[in-house]
C-alpha positions in Angstrom: 114.2 104.3 48.9 116.3 105.5 51.7 120.0 105.1 51.1 121.9 102.8 53.2 125.6 102.9 54.2 128.0 100.1 53.3 129.8 98.8 56.4 133.0 98.4 54.4 133.4 101.4 52.1 131.0 103.7 54.1 129.4 104.6 50.7 125.7 105.5 50.7 123.7 103.6 48.1 120.2 102.4 47.5 119.1 99.1 49.0 118.9 97.7 45.3 122.7 98.2 45.1 123.4 96.5 48.4 123.0 93.2 50.4 121.3 93.3 53.8 122.7 90.9 56.4 121.1 89.9 59.7 122.0 87.7 62.7 120.5 84.3 63.4 119.8 83.3 67.0 123.4 82.0 67.4 124.9 85.3 66.1 125.8 83.9 62.7 125.7 86.6 59.9 123.2 85.5 57.3 122.4 87.2 54.0 118.9 88.6 53.7 118.4 89.0 50.0 114.7 89.7 50.1 115.2 92.2 52.9 112.4 90.7 54.9 114.1 88.8 57.8 113.5 90.3 61.3 116.1 92.0 63.4 118.6 94.8 63.0 120.4 94.5 59.7 123.7 95.9 58.2 124.4 96.6 54.7 127.2 95.7 52.3 127.7 96.9 48.7 126.6 94.1 46.3 130.1 93.0 45.3 131.7 89.6 46.2 135.0 91.5 46.9 133.2 93.8 49.3 131.5 91.0 51.2 134.9 89.3 51.4 136.5 92.4 52.9 133.6 92.6 55.4 134.5 89.1 56.6 138.3 89.6 56.5 138.1 93.0 58.2 135.6 91.9 60.8 133.2 94.7 59.6 130.2 92.7 60.6 131.2 92.8 64.3 131.7 96.5 64.1 128.4 97.0 62.2 126.4 94.9 64.7 128.4 96.4 67.7 128.9 92.9 69.1 130.9 89.7 68.5 129.4 87.8 65.5 130.3 84.8 63.4 130.9 85.7 59.8 132.0 82.5 58.0 134.7 82.8 55.4 132.3 81.0 53.1 129.8 83.9 53.2 130.7 85.3 49.8 130.2 82.0 48.1 126.9 81.6 50.0 125.6 84.9 48.8 126.7 83.9 45.2 124.9 80.6 45.4 121.7 82.3 46.7 121.7 85.0 44.0 122.2 82.3 41.4 119.5 80.1 42.7 117.0 83.2 42.8 117.7 83.8 39.1 117.3 80.1 38.2 114.1 79.8 40.3 112.6 82.7 38.3 113.5 80.9 35.1 111.8 77.8 36.3 108.7 79.8 37.2 108.7 81.3 33.7 108.9 77.8 32.2 105.8 76.7 34.3 103.9 79.8 33.4 104.5 79.2 29.6 106.8 82.4 29.4 110.0 80.5 28.7 110.4 79.0 25.2 113.3 76.5 24.6 114.8 75.2 21.4 116.6 77.0 18.6 113.7 77.1 16.1 111.1 78.2 18.8 113.4 80.9 20.1 114.0 82.0 16.5 110.4 82.1 15.9 109.9 84.2 19.1 112.6 86.6 17.8 110.8 86.9 14.4 107.5 87.5 16.1 109.2 90.3 18.1 107.8 89.0 21.3 111.0 88.1 22.9 112.0 90.0 26.1 115.1 88.1 27.1 117.5 85.8 25.5 119.4 83.1 27.4 122.2 80.9 25.9 123.8 78.0 27.8 127.4 78.9 28.6 128.4 75.9 26.5 126.3 76.7 23.5 127.8 76.7 20.1 129.0 80.0 18.5 127.1 79.2 15.4 123.7 78.9 17.2 124.4 82.1 19.2 125.5 84.0 16.2 122.3 83.1 14.1 120.1 84.2 17.1 122.1 87.4 17.5 121.7 88.0 13.7 117.9 87.5 14.1 117.9 90.1 16.9 119.8 92.6 14.7 117.4 92.0 11.7 114.3 92.5 13.9 116.0 95.6 15.4 115.8 94.2 18.8 119.2 95.3 19.9 118.0 96.1 23.4 116.9 92.6 24.3 119.3 91.5 27.1 121.3 88.2 26.4 122.8 86.1 29.1 125.2 83.2 28.8 125.9 82.5 32.5 124.7 78.9 33.2 125.9 75.6 31.8 123.3 73.6 29.7 123.2 71.0 32.4 122.3 73.5 35.0 119.5 74.7 32.7 118.3 71.2 32.0 118.0 70.5 35.8 116.1 73.8 36.4 113.8 73.4 33.5 113.3 69.6 33.5 114.5 69.5 29.9 117.3 67.6 28.0 119.9 69.5 26.0 118.7 73.1 26.9 120.8 75.5 24.8 118.7 78.5 24.0 115.8 80.0 26.0 113.5 83.0 25.0 111.5 84.7 27.6 108.4 86.5 26.5 107.6 90.0 27.8 106.0 90.0 31.2 106.7 90.2 34.9 108.9 87.1 35.0 111.2 88.3 32.1 111.7 91.6 34.0 112.3 89.8 37.3 114.8 87.3 35.6 116.7 90.2 34.0 116.9 92.1 37.3 118.1 88.9 39.1 120.7 88.3 36.5 122.0 91.9 36.7 122.3 91.5 40.4 124.2 88.3 40.1 126.5 89.6 37.4 127.1 92.8 39.5 128.0 90.6 42.5 130.4 88.7 40.4 132.0 91.9 39.0 131.0 91.1 35.4 129.1 94.3 34.7 130.5 97.8 33.7 130.4 100.4 36.2 
C-alpha cells in the first residue's frame, strides 16, 4: 500500500495506520474508516490526540485547501465508530456461531485449543479471568489475544445475551477481523505500546 502523509505530523504511514477524512456536501469533515467514500480525502494518524490536534490547529482546512467545518466532537465520533465496528464484528461472529459465551464453554474452547481470541467484560471478576488465563497457559496458548475493553452490559446488548462475562472466538475470518478492529480501537485510544 502506498504511504500517506498525516496532515498534522507530516509523517508518512500506511493507510492501516491512519484514518481517512472526507468532506460531506456541506463541507463538514467526516471520518471514512472503510476508505470508500467518494471525494478527495486527507489522512490523520490513527490517534485520538492527533485527530484532536487536527481540529484544534485547523489542519483540515489546510489539508483540503478550503474552509471546512471540523467539529470539536470529531475525535469522539471516530472513537464511537471504531468501537461500533469492533462490536458489530463480535455480533456477526455470534450469529455465525463463531463466538462462544459462558465460562464453562469458553474454558472448553480453550481446552480444545480452538480458541483464537478471548474477550472478558471489563467488569468481569478477577477470579474468572485468572482461571481462563491459567487455562491458556496450560494449553500453551500464550499468543491468544485477550481483550477487556467493553462493560458486560454493552456485550449483552450486542450479543442479545444476559450477563455476558467471557467470550471465546474460534479461529476464522471474523476472529481475525475482530482482533484487527480491537487493535485499531486501542491504538486510537493510546492503549497500545509503540
